[in-house]
C-alpha positions in Angstrom: -32.8 -137.0 -69.3 -31.2 -140.2 -70.7 -30.9 -140.3 -74.5 -33.1 -142.8 -76.4 -30.9 -145.2 -78.4 -31.3 -144.8 -82.2 -32.5 -147.6 -84.5 -28.9 -148.0 -85.6 -27.7 -148.4 -82.0 -30.4 -151.0 -81.3 -29.6 -152.9 -84.5 -25.9 -152.9 -83.7 -26.7 -154.1 -80.2 -28.8 -157.0 -81.4 -26.0 -158.0 -83.8 -23.6 -157.9 -80.8 -26.0 -159.8 -78.7 -26.2 -162.5 -81.4 -22.4 -162.8 -81.6 -22.2 -162.9 -77.7 -24.9 -165.6 -77.7 -23.0 -167.9 -80.0 -19.7 -167.2 -78.3 -21.3 -168.4 -75.0 -23.0 -171.4 -76.6 -19.6 -172.4 -78.0 -18.1 -172.0 -74.5 -20.8 -174.2 -73.1 -20.1 -177.1 -75.5 -22.1 -176.3 -78.6 -20.3 -177.3 -81.8 -23.1 -177.8 -84.3 -25.7 -175.1 -85.4 -28.5 -176.0 -87.7 -30.0 -173.1 -89.6 -32.9 -172.6 -91.9 -33.2 -169.7 -94.5 -35.2 -166.7 -93.4 -35.0 -162.9 -93.2 -35.9 -162.1 -89.6 -33.2 -164.5 -88.3 -30.4 -162.7 -90.2 -28.5 -161.4 -87.1 -28.5 -164.9 -85.6 -27.3 -166.8 -88.7 -24.6 -164.2 -89.4 -23.4 -164.4 -85.9 -23.3 -168.2 -86.0 -21.3 -168.0 -89.3 -18.9 -165.6 -87.7 -18.1 -167.9 -84.8 -15.1 -170.0 -86.0 -15.6 -172.8 -83.5 -19.0 -173.6 -84.8 -20.1 -175.9 -87.7 -23.1 -174.7 -89.6 -25.6 -177.1 -91.3 -28.2 -175.5 -93.6 -31.6 -177.3 -94.0 -34.5 -176.0 -96.1 -37.3 -177.4 -93.9 -37.7 -176.5 -90.3 -39.3 -179.8 -89.3 -36.4 -181.7 -90.8 -33.9 -179.2 -89.3 -35.1 -180.0 -85.8 -34.7 -183.7 -86.2 -31.4 -183.3 -88.0 -30.3 -181.3 -84.9 -31.4 -184.2 -82.7 -29.3 -186.6 -84.8 -26.2 -184.4 -84.4 -26.8 -184.2 -80.6 -27.2 -187.9 -80.3 -24.1 -188.6 -82.3 -21.9 -185.9 -80.7 -23.3 -186.1 -77.1 -23.2 -182.4 -77.1 -26.0 -179.7 -77.1 -26.9 -178.6 -80.6 -28.5 -175.2 -81.6 -31.2 -174.8 -84.3 -32.0 -171.3 -85.7 -35.3 -170.5 -87.5 -37.1 -167.3 -88.6 -40.4 -166.1 -87.3 -43.9 -167.4 -87.9 -44.8 -170.9 -88.8 -41.1 -171.7 -89.1 -41.0 -171.7 -85.3 -44.1 -173.9 -85.1 -42.6 -176.4 -87.5 -40.0 -177.3 -84.8 -42.7 -178.4 -82.3 -42.4 -182.1 -83.1 -38.7 -182.2 -82.7 -38.9 -180.1 -79.5 -41.3 -182.7 -78.1 -39.0 -185.5 -79.1 -36.0 -183.8 -77.5 -38.0 -183.4 -74.3 -39.0 -187.1 -74.0 -35.7 -188.4 -75.3 -33.7 -186.1 -73.1 -31.7 -184.5 -75.9 -30.1 -181.1 -75.2 -31.4 -178.8 -77.9 -31.0 -175.0 -78.0 -34.0 -173.7 -80.0 -33.5 -170.1 -81.3 -36.5 -168.5 -82.9 -36.4 -165.0 -84.4 -39.5 -163.0 -83.8 -41.1 -159.7 -84.8 -40.8 -156.8 -82.3 -43.9 -156.2 -80.1 -45.2 -153.3 -82.2 -45.6 -155.7 -85.2 -47.5 -158.4 -83.3 -51.3 -158.7 -83.5 -51.8 -156.3 -86.4 -51.5 -158.8 -89.3 -47.8 -158.4 -90.0 -46.6 -161.2 -92.2 -44.8 -164.2 -90.7 -46.0 -163.2 -87.2 -47.6 -165.6 -84.8 -47.6 -165.8 -81.0 -44.2 -167.3 -80.2 -44.1 -166.5 -76.5 -43.8 -169.9 -74.7 -44.7 -171.5 -78.0 -43.6 -174.9 -76.8 -45.2 -174.6 -73.3 -43.9 -176.8 -70.5 -42.0 -179.0 -72.9 -38.8 -176.9 -72.7 -36.5 -176.8 -69.7 -36.1 -173.1 -69.9 -37.7 -170.2 -71.9 -36.2 -166.8 -72.4 -37.6 -163.8 -74.2 -35.4 -160.7 -73.4 -37.5 -158.4 -75.6 -35.9 -156.0 -78.1 -32.2 -155.9 -77.2 -31.0 -152.6 -75.7 -27.4 -151.4 -75.8 -27.5 -150.8 -72.0 -28.4 -154.5 -71.3 -25.1 -155.8 -72.5 -23.9 -156.9 -69.0 -26.7 -159.4 -68.9 -26.1 -161.1 -72.3 -23.5 -163.6 -71.4 -25.5 -164.7 -68.3 -28.6 -165.2 -70.4 -26.8 -167.3 -73.0 -25.1 -169.4 -70.4 -28.4 -170.1 -68.6 -29.8 -171.5 -71.8 -26.9 -173.9 -72.6 -26.6 -174.9 -68.9 -30.3 -175.7 -68.8 -30.1 -177.8 -71.9 -27.2 -179.8 -70.5 -28.2 -180.1 -66.9 -31.9 -180.7 -67.8 -31.1 -183.0 -70.6 -33.7 -181.5 -72.9 -34.7 -178.6 -75.1 -34.5 -174.9 -74.2 -36.1 -172.0 -76.1 -34.9 -168.4 -76.8 -37.4 -166.3 -78.6 -35.7 -163.1 -79.8 -37.6 -160.1 -81.2 -35.4 -158.5 -83.9 -35.7 -155.1 -85.4 -34.6 -153.7 -88.8 -32.0 -153.2 -90.1 -31.2 -156.9 -89.7 -27.7 -156.8 -91.2 -26.1 -154.2 -89.0 -22.5 -154.5 -88.0 -22.2 -155.5 -84.3 -21.3 -153.0 -81.6 -18.6 -154.0 -79.1 -19.2 -157.3 -77.4 -19.2 -157.6 -73.6 -16.0 -159.1 -72.3 -16.0 -162.8 -71.5 -13.7 -164.9 -69.3 -10.3 -165.8 -70.7 -9.9 -169.3 -72.1 -12.5 -171.7 -73.4 -14.3 -172.7 -70.2 -18.0 -172.1 -70.1 -19.4 -169.1 -68.3 -21.3 -171.4 -66.0 -20.4 -174.9 -65.0 -23.1 -177.1 -63.4 -21.5 -179.7 -61.1 -23.2 -183.1 -60.7 -25.5 -183.3 -57.7 -23.0 -184.8 -55.2 -21.7 -182.8 -52.3 -18.2 -184.3 -52.5 -17.9 -183.3 -56.2 -19.5 -180.0 -55.4 -16.6 -179.1 -53.0 -14.0 -179.6 -55.7 -14.1 -176.1 -57.2 -14.2 -174.7 -53.7 -11.2 -176.7 -52.5 -9.1 -175.2 -55.2 -9.5 -171.7 -53.8 -6.8 -171.6 -51.2 -5.4 -168.3 -50.0 -7.9 -166.0 -51.8 -9.9 -163.2 -50.4 -13.1 -165.3 -50.0 -16.6 -164.3 -49.0 -19.6 -166.4 -48.1 -23.2 -165.0 -48.5 -26.1 -166.9 -47.0 -29.7 -166.1 -47.5 -33.1 -167.8 -47.3 -32.8 -171.5 -48.1 -29.1 -171.6 -47.4 -29.4 -174.9 -45.5 -27.9 -176.0 -42.2 -26.9 -172.7 -40.4 -24.4 -174.5 -38.1 -22.7 -176.1 -41.1 -22.4 -172.7 -42.9 -20.8 -171.1 -39.9 -18.5 -174.0 -39.6 -17.4 -173.5 -43.2 -16.7 -169.8 -42.5 -14.8 -170.6 -39.3 -12.7 -173.4 -40.8 -11.6 -171.5 -43.9 -11.4 -168.0 -42.4 -14.0 -166.5 -44.8 -16.3 -163.7 -43.7 -20.0 -164.8 -43.8 -22.6 -162.2 -44.7 -25.7 -163.7 -43.2 -29.3 -162.7 -44.0 -31.6 -163.1 -41.0 -33.6 -165.7 -42.9 -30.5 -167.9 -43.3 -30.5 -168.8 -39.7 -26.7 -168.2 -39.6 -26.8 -164.7 -38.3 -25.3 -165.1 -34.9 -22.5 -163.6 -32.7 -19.4 -165.2 -34.2 -16.1 -163.8 -35.4 -16.8 -164.7 -39.0 -20.4 -163.5 -39.2 -21.0 -160.0 -40.7 -24.4 -158.4 -40.3 -24.0 -154.7 -41.2 -23.0 -155.3 -44.8 -25.4 -152.9 -46.3 -23.9 -150.0 -44.5 -20.3 -151.2 -45.1 -20.5 -151.6 -48.9 -22.4 -148.3 -49.1 -19.2 -146.5 -48.1 -16.9 -146.3 -51.1 -13.6 -146.6 -49.2 -14.9 -149.5 -47.0 -16.3 -151.3 -50.1 -12.9 -151.0 -51.9 -11.0 -152.3 -48.9 -13.3 -155.3 -48.5 -13.2 -156.4 -52.1 -13.3 -160.3 -52.4 -11.7 -162.4 -55.1 -14.2 -165.2 -54.8 -17.8 -165.3 -53.4 -19.8 -168.4 -52.6 -23.5 -167.9 -52.3 -26.0 -170.2 -50.6 -29.7 -169.6 -50.8 -31.5 -166.5 -52.1 -29.7 -163.2 -52.3 -30.2 -160.7 -49.4 -32.5 -157.8 -50.1 -29.7 -155.2 -49.9 -29.3 -153.4 -53.2 -26.1 -151.9 -52.0 -24.6 -155.4 -51.7 -25.8 -156.2 -55.2 -24.2 -153.1 -56.5 -21.0 -153.9 -54.7 -20.8 -157.4 -56.2 -21.2 -155.9 -59.6 -18.4 -153.4 -58.9 -16.1 -156.0 -57.3 -16.7 -158.5 -60.2 -15.4 -161.5 -58.3 -15.7 -165.1 -59.3 -19.1 -166.2 -58.0 -19.9 -169.8 -57.1 -23.5 -170.5 -56.2 -24.6 -173.6 -54.3 -28.1 -174.5 -55.5 -29.8 -177.9 -55.3 -31.7 -177.3 -58.5 -28.7 -176.1 -60.4 -30.6 -172.8 -60.9 -29.6 -170.2 -58.3 -31.2 -166.8 -58.0 -28.8 -164.6 -60.0 -30.5 -161.2 -60.6 -27.2 -159.5 -61.5 -26.0 -162.2 -63.8 -22.8 -162.7 -61.8 -22.8 -166.4 -61.1 -19.9 -168.2 -62.9 -20.2 -171.7 -61.5 -23.2 -173.5 -60.0 -22.5 -176.2 -57.5 -25.7 -178.3 -58.0 -26.1 -180.1 -54.6 -28.1 -179.5 -51.5 -26.5 -176.5 -49.6 -26.6 -178.3 -46.2 -24.8 -181.4 -47.6 -22.3 -179.2 -49.4 -21.6 -177.1 -46.3 -21.0 -180.2 -44.2 -18.6 -181.6 -46.8 -16.8 -178.2 -47.2 -16.4 -177.9 -43.5 -14.2 -181.0 -43.5 -11.8 -179.8 -46.2 -8.3 -178.7 -45.3 -8.4 -175.0 -44.3 -8.2 -172.7 -47.4 -7.1 -169.7 -45.5 -7.8 -166.1 -46.3 -5.4 -163.1 -45.8 -5.4 -162.0 -42.1 -5.7 -158.3 -43.0 -8.8 -159.0 -45.1 -10.6 -161.0 -42.4 -9.6 -158.4 -39.8 -11.0 -155.5 -41.9 -14.4 -157.1 -42.3 -14.5 -157.8 -38.5 -13.5 -154.3 -37.5 -15.8 -152.6 -40.0 -18.8 -154.7 -38.9 -18.1 -154.2 -35.2 -17.9 -150.5 -35.6 -21.1 -150.2 -37.7 -23.1 -152.4 -35.4 -21.9 -150.5 -32.3 -23.3 -147.4 -33.9 -26.6 -149.0 -34.7 -26.9 -150.4 -31.2 -26.7 -146.8 -29.8 -28.6 -145.0 -32.5 -31.5 -147.5 -32.6 -32.1 -147.1 -28.9 -32.7 -143.4 -29.2 -36.3 -143.4 -30.5 -39.1 -145.5 -31.9 -38.5 -145.8 -35.6 -38.8 -148.5 -38.3 -35.2 -149.5 -37.9 -35.4 -149.6 -34.1 -38.6 -151.6 -34.1 -37.0 -154.3 -36.4 -33.9 -154.4 -34.3 -35.7 -154.6 -31.0 -38.0 -157.4 -32.1 -35.2 -159.5 -33.6 -33.0 -159.1 -30.5 -35.5 -159.2 -27.6 -38.1 -161.8 -28.5 -37.9 -165.2 -26.8 -35.7 -167.4 -29.0 -38.6 -169.9 -29.7 -40.8 -167.2 -31.1 -40.5 -166.9 -34.9 -40.6 -163.5 -36.6 -42.6 -163.1 -39.8 -41.5 -160.0 -41.7 -43.3 -158.2 -44.5 -41.7 -157.2 -47.8 -40.8 -153.6 -48.7 -39.2 -151.9 -45.7 -39.6 -154.4 -42.7 -37.5 -157.2 -44.4 -34.8 -154.6 -45.3 -34.8 -153.0 -41.8 -34.3 -156.4 -40.2 -31.5 -157.3 -42.6 -29.8 -153.9 -42.3 -30.2 -153.1 -38.6 -31.0 -156.3 -36.8 -27.4 -157.2 -35.9 -26.3 -160.6 -34.5 -27.7 -162.6 -31.6 -26.3 -165.4 -29.6 -29.1 -167.8 -30.6 -30.9 -166.9 -33.9 -34.6 -167.3 -34.1 -36.5 -168.5 -37.1 -37.3 -165.7 -39.5 -39.9 -166.0 -42.3 -40.9 -163.8 -45.2 -42.8 -164.2 -48.5 -39.6 -163.6 -50.5 -40.5 -165.8 -53.5 -42.3 -163.0 -55.4 -41.5 -160.3 -52.9 -45.1 -158.9 -52.6 -46.9 -157.4 -49.6 -49.9 -159.6 -50.1 -50.9 -162.3 -47.6 -48.5 -161.3 -44.8 -51.2 -161.4 -42.1 -52.2 -164.8 -43.2 -48.7 -166.1 -43.3 -48.0 -164.8 -39.8 -51.3 -166.5 -38.6 -50.2 -169.7 -40.2 -46.8 -169.7 -38.5 -48.4 -168.9 -35.2 -51.1 -171.6 -35.2 -50.5 -174.1 -32.4 -47.5 -172.1 -31.3 -46.4 -168.4 -31.0 -45.2 -165.9 -33.6 -44.7 -162.2 -34.1 -45.3 -160.4 -37.4 -43.7 -157.1 -38.4 -45.4 -155.3 -41.3 -46.2 -151.9 -42.6 -49.7 -150.3 -42.5 -50.4 -151.0 -46.2 -49.4 -154.7 -45.9 -51.6 -155.0 -42.9 -54.6 -153.5 -44.6 -54.0 -155.5 -47.8 -54.6 -158.7 -45.9 -56.7 -157.5 -42.9 -59.6 -159.8 -43.9 -57.5 -162.7 -42.7 -58.1 -161.6 -39.2 -61.7 -162.7 -39.5 -60.5 -166.3 -39.2 -58.0 -165.6 -36.5 -55.9 -168.6 -35.5 -58.8 -171.0 -36.2 -59.1 -174.3 -34.4 -55.3 -174.6 -33.9 -55.1 -171.9 -31.3 -51.8 -170.3 -30.5 -50.5 -166.7 -29.9 -49.9 -164.1 -32.6 -48.8 -160.5 -32.3 -48.8 -158.3 -35.3 -46.6 -155.2 -35.0 -47.6 -152.6 -37.5 -45.2 -149.8 -38.3 -47.7 -147.0 -39.0 -46.0 -144.4 -41.2 -49.2 -143.4 -43.0 -48.5 -145.0 -46.4 -46.2 -147.0 -48.5 -42.8 -146.1 -47.0 -40.6 -147.7 -49.6 -41.9 -145.4 -52.4 -40.3 -142.4 -50.6 -36.9 -144.0 -51.3 -37.6 -144.2 -55.1 -37.0 -141.5 -57.8 -40.8 -141.0 -58.0 -40.6 -139.1 -54.7 -38.6 -136.4 -56.4 -39.9 -136.5 -60.0 -43.7 -136.6 -59.2 -45.4 -133.6 -57.6 -46.4 -134.1 -54.0 -50.2 -134.4 -54.5 -49.8 -137.0 -57.3 -47.2 -138.9 -55.4 -49.4 -139.2 -52.3 -52.4 -140.3 -54.4 -50.7 -142.7 -56.8 -47.8 -144.2 -54.8 -47.8 -143.5 -51.0 -51.6 -144.1 -50.8 -52.0 -143.2 -47.1 -54.7 -145.2 -45.4 -58.0 -143.5 -44.9 -58.9 -145.7 -41.9 -57.4 -146.3 -38.5 -55.3 -149.4 -38.2 -56.5 -149.8 -34.6 -60.1 -149.5 -35.5 -59.8 -152.1 -38.3 -58.1 -154.5 -36.0 -60.6 -154.0 -33.2 -63.4 -154.6 -35.7 -62.1 -158.1 -36.2 -62.0 -158.7 -32.4 -58.2 -158.2 -32.0 -56.6 -156.7 -28.9 -55.1 -153.4 -30.0 -52.2 -151.6 -28.3 -50.8 -148.4 -29.5 -47.2 -147.5 -28.6 -44.9 -144.5 -29.0 -41.6 -145.7 -27.6 -39.5 -148.8 -27.5 -40.2 -149.7 -23.9 -44.0 -149.6 -24.6 -43.4 -151.8 -27.7 -41.6 -154.5 -25.7 -44.4 -154.5 -23.0 -47.1 -154.7 -25.6 -45.5 -157.6 -27.5 -44.9 -159.5 -24.2 -48.5 -159.0 -23.2 -49.7 -160.1 -26.6 -47.7 -163.3 -26.5 -49.5 -164.2 -23.3 -53.0 -163.5 -24.8 -55.2 -166.0 -26.5 -56.5 -163.3 -28.9 -54.6 -162.0 -31.9 -52.9 -158.8 -30.8 -52.2 -155.8 -33.1 -49.5 -153.4 -31.8 -49.6 -150.1 -33.7 -46.2 -148.4 -33.6 -46.4 -144.7 -34.3 -43.1 -144.3 -36.2 -41.8 -141.1 -37.9 -43.5 -140.1 -41.1 -42.1 -141.3 -44.4 -39.9 -138.4 -45.3 -38.3 -138.5 -41.8 -37.9 -142.2 -42.2 -35.9 -141.7 -45.5 -33.6 -139.2 -43.8 -33.1 -141.5 -40.8 -32.1 -144.4 -43.0 -29.7 -142.3 -44.9 -28.2 -140.9 -41.8 -27.8 -144.3 -40.1 -26.2 -145.9 -43.2 -23.8 -143.0 -43.7 -22.8 -142.7 -40.1 -22.3 -146.4 -39.7 -20.2 -146.5 -42.9 -18.1 -143.6 -41.6 -17.5 -145.4 -38.3 -16.4 -148.5 -40.3 -14.1 -146.4 -42.4 -12.4 -145.1 -39.3 -12.2 -148.6 -37.8 -10.2 -149.9 -40.7 -8.0 -146.9 -41.0 -9.6 -145.6 -44.2 
């Protein structure tokens, strides 16, 4: 069992966080810090004082302090930080925060707060400070009580704040719960990049300017990662081809196709230690949302490359806190511009290793996934065999992962949709019906996702008509939970009741009750026949695929990933 950090460890961590915060603010261009006296803000003001590149201005009244900070920001044309203690001290800043919003002044507002256990019980100087300034600020952060183990995220959090203030030309707000002792010596700070450059640079929204950091990367071991929202798939592939960079393509990117630069089996590749080490990049450029693969996320953390993200808003998805530079321009425009640059080149052996490893892993998947009806084989079969004009709508939890991990590449990619904004299983039937209206679409979902939105079948395809086939992988419960630690730490009866929640009704009976055509299949050939028939029917068709149970599914996934990784290791001589 992991040890619980002591109060001293937490206090030392929050002191180190505060030092890291001001180090990053300084890297991001902050020179002036306006502070007001108070006890709860002690770690913050001590950290500001200990940062030699900063100039401190002490003001007694928080309202005046806020407007003083605005004056410094106007005069210096730099973001300015203001630090106050908890309670009405934070509320006193409201007028200056509103002014900073409407006058487009970059203000970094840092409010100390009481920890959660002291809120709502009448503790002095305690008010509700969570999102205190509402929609006025460009970004709000409240990381909770700082934990020693969270140190890898500190610099990214701080850099998000200053970048939002600069790029958004307005105020940002960090509300920081602080625990006693408030004057602890800081623990070790997480390492920062060498030099004085900011952790994250937001480039102006212009595709030509956006290619400048990329154009300076000649001869490195480069990697492109494209996910949902990546932009023009043809342009992305053209960038990979011109510069010799492997392209890891999520099915939702539209760029997953049979091409020497495109890699599809990356989850299995980076799950094998020797292969992951051999494929380590120096630089990664991301376009769109990150793929679902946790193994890829872990590999990026282990590789620690320089990461450039192309994001039109200037705010990429960055769950691991790895992005160093944001290229704030539309991905499609950036890719078209990047494809015209002089070739950057990438070491031949590096490109060859990615190609050989991916070919070996996919060849294994091609053979193994034809052996039996399973969740991986259903995803692969649908992605590769549907007519190219038929979109595939995939549910969260296992289907979206199975498609990403085992789908492979095709000559002409089809459209793939998924509700990956919040990553929930709700509404998948409705989304598939919406895509299919007036056209054709196939949905791939688990039994729980189907039942969660089964009521949508009552409206069918409505007046728009169309053809919709819903393929339900029936594994008798929430399959993804069997991959989680709860499967081992919770006794079987409680696990089944609280997590797996196997359906107590028949998927086929529910579908038939809504007037759907129902086809039950037990092999891949029958699956293909049922889908083809459904695409020719005017009714909504539900195909129930009797896949292996949840425990067998876990074992199958682990075997497929391990065997494909081993094949890749052999292919690259590891």
